[in-house]
Residue, then its C-alpha position, 0 to 999 in steps of 0.5 A: x651694717x650702719x657707719x651711725x645710729x643716731x638716737x634721736x631726730x630733733x635738730x643736733x641728731x638730724x643736722x648730724x644725720x645730714x652731713x654723715x650721709x651727703x658730706x661723707x656718703x656714710x650709712x646712717x639710722x636714726x631712731x626716735x621714741x616720739x612719733x615724728x621727727x624734728x623733736x621739740x620743733x615738730x610743728x602740724x596743721x591742727x585739725x582747723x587747719x592752723x599751722x602749730x608748734x606742738x611743743x610751744x613756740x621755736x623762734x628761729x634767730x641766730x647772727x651765725x652766717x653759716x647755720x642760716x646759711x646751712x639751714x636754708x639749703x632745706x628751707x625757704x624763709x618768712x622774716x620774722x622779728x618776734x615781738x612780746x608784751x608782759x602783763x604788769x599792772x593792769x598793762x601789757x607793756x614791752x619786753x625786753x624792757x625798754x623806754x616805752x615801757x617805763x613810760x607807760x608803766x609810771x605815766x612818765x615821758x622820760x627821754x632815753x637819757x633820762x632812762x639811763x639816770x632812772x636806771x642808776x638811781x634805782x639799781x642796786x649796788x651788788x659787791x659779788x652778782x652770784x645769782x639770777x636775783x642779784x643780776x636783775x636788781x643790779x640792772x634795773x632795781x627791786x620793783x622792776x625785778x618784782x614787777x617782772x622777774x619774780x614771779x615769772x622765774x617762781x613759775x618757769x623755775x619752780x624757784x626763787x630767783x636768789x636760789x638760780x645761778x646768774x647764768x638764768x638772768x646773766x643777759x637780761x638786755x635793758x634797753x634805753x632805746x624804743x627797740x621792742x624786738x625780742x632778739x637782735x640776731x642778724x636773722x630773725x625768720x621762720x621756716x616758710x613751710x614750717x620746721x617739719x618741712x625743713x627737717x623732712x627735706x634734710x633727711x630725704x637721702x637714700x643714705x639715712x633710714x629714719x625709724x620712730x616711735x622706737x627708743x633706740x635700745x631696741x634696736x642698738x643690739x638687732x642692728x649692726x653699727x659701727x657709732x652712735x650720736x647720742x642726743x638724748x638725756x645723758x643720765x637715762x643712757x648711765x642707767x641714772x648711776x649717779x641719780x636723776x639730772x634736775x630739770x623742768x618740764x612744761x605742760x601745753x594747752x593748745x586752744x583754737x579760737x573762732x576770731x582772726x586775731x586775739x593778741x597784738x604780738x606773738x607773745x605776751x608773758x604773765x609775770x604775776x598773775x595766772x598759773x601759766x607763763x605765757x600765750x602764743x598765738x601762732x599766725x604771728x609767726x607763720x604769717x598764716x591766713x585763716x578765719x580762725x586762729x590757734x594759741x598755746x598756754x604754757x604751764x611749768x611743770x616739775x615733771x614730763x619731758x626733760x626741757x630745761x636743765x635746772x641751773x643750780x652748782x649742785x646740778x652742775x657737780x652732777x653733770x660732771x660726773x656724768x661727763x667724765x662717764x661719757x669719756x669711757x664711751x669710745x664709739x658714743x658721740x654725746x651732743x645736743x641739748x639733754x647730752x650736754x646738759x645746757x640749755x642752746x638755742x637752735x641755732x647753737x645746736x645746729x653749730x655744735x651738731x656741725x663742729x662735730x661733723x667737722x671732727x668726725x670727717x677730718x678724722x676720717x680724711x687726713x687730707x680734710x678733703x670733703x669736710x665743712x671749714x672746721x674753723x669757721x664752724x668752731x668761730x660761729x660755736x665759740x660765737x654762738x654756744x655761749x648765749x642762753x635766754x632772755x631774761x629767763x624765758x627760753x626762746x627754744 
């Protein structure tokens, strides 16, 4: 008899499996329909011996000491601050937009104070910010919106920014200094030996059994279990009784080149040209030394594996119907991006999983002995499970 059947071996499932086994002595069965653990963060060495991320770049960043300290139990870190350029008007300029971006784009030599006045002059007054377009034009004006945001968003989401909820670009950082870091979190680092190695250590416990290449429905009626933790698509769990929740997907085209380096930074965005949205060169992220280099092109797709919930009011309303159904499942806990129809960064998923474990441990032990600091974890979640993405580009 397993205490828990955990569906999905990504961040949510693996963190909960480790905590339940190590923290509470529970017997856990983890299953994943993919042939590997790690979910979308899975990385591996390609045919040329270069460490690559199969499902596109995963850049770890967090301002939560709790999340970072927890993951440090399973990996050493390589400090890494991600930098991104955008191919605009024949130039490659920094994003998020900063002082250098504007000066290079327009051949100016503005100071930080002058850039504030520049933004104030070009920004459009929006009476009520409702859409992603409203967010951007009210900060940086129509021209920069067209150059950096509109084309990228239309490719990424298959919708015009005017059709998307303001949350997609609500946290657009517009910098008046020369800070060209993509993120500003306290902790910015990559697992020294890769994500997969980290997951392997997380799941290496005698109380944890992992089965891959297996749909959970094949096990649910065959293997005895007391409770389930479900991290898959919530609509699929209920057999799409209300219809499918809309997602955007991605197609990844990996390529290895016979040169040591091809890009100046880890990622280059292509907001207006090309069918792909961005190219990432992995050696920037991993620090690996190799005579060749590997890159990945990302092509947004309407069909395929579910990656990004489409943020529109009608989709949120449809999810609410499924969320009401989850309340009827007494022995099932829904956690993670797909199960809660939210785009979370990796640290947010870890925080959410730790919070659920705190609740389960407290329920099982009225004296709270052996449970993690639930109050601290809830504080971490309240701070970090609300931040979504930078300028509409998921950071994963």
